[in-house]
C-alpha angles and dihedrals in degrees: 000000000000090000091051092050089050091053091049093049092046090049092052090050093047091048093055116102101288141122117297089249091076092052090045092051090052091049092049091051095040100043102021098046115012095031096049094056092088090056090051087076093063094098092050094059093054121088112254094242092056097045098093091055090042092053091047092051091044091052095046093050092045093052092044090051092051092048090050091052090049096049106029113014091158089071098029092060100058090041090053093047092050094047091048093050091052091047094049092048093052098041103038098053105024092160097033128109118270093256092056093048091050091046093051093049095046097041096052089056102033108028095087089064093060096078100011103049097150095043091048092050091049091050092052091045091054094044096045102034132237094300095053116117093199094093089056090066098051091109088058089047089051093052094043092044093048094049096047092043091055090051093049093046089054089050090048091052093047093048095038086234106168094180093055092045092048094047093050092046090053092049093050103038108034125070111278099258094046094037094052092046093053093040090050091052097045098041103033122003101047096043090047090050089054091050092050091047091053094042092054090050095244114161093215142009089253090058090049091051090052092049093054098031097116092049091048092052090050091051092051091050092051091049092050094048092048093048091048091051093053093050085084088067100034121024093193091072094229096111090045090053092051092045094048093049092044091051088063100029098054095057088043088055101041108023106039096057090059094053103031116117107255102239133122114281087237095050113094117237096193092158090062095053111137102221 
């Protein structure tokens, strides 16, 4: 709880009128470090015999993603947004109705555009480059994000779901980079971390963090290297942030499901713990 309060306070500070660098720093910490912890458990849910092939596939997809972002960010950006929306919809409401799954996927990507249309368009323009068409569709994002946000806020009120309400409020109210970071943490990354912790049979989050520490450090290094590489194309660091996260997120989205041990998310797989 104290960590969550700290994230909320830091988000409020970063969202205050200030240079983009403060919002970027919050996003790097929130998405690139805290948010990636749930993905650090990917290796642990793969059978030992399949791990060499899994790591090879993970690396190939990660490198290919980074190359794509370096050479054609205008196409890499919308592909990344679409893949992320599908992933959020599937993971964040696994037992929900189709409409809720669609709403969760769309809202987490598009809700920031509802009240911050210009800022959202500028963010996409920076991330995707001058030739990207994604900023041209921010009005569509605003409408889709507003509609799905309203639906999810109604669900949050009916269910008395403070996490869902808080995540949607962050997405709608805070500036896009900060709002998405906090919404991503509240609605996806932190709940998925808890699921991975329980699935690996860890008694606490601290134990889970220790069990995946070396993977987490590797992920942070990859993110930093990717971001540094993309500074050559965008000195603001926004494109590098997107590229670094995508280099880890895309294999997490498309590789892990093919190798993951097919057990219930609530069923511990202690034998597969990576550490």
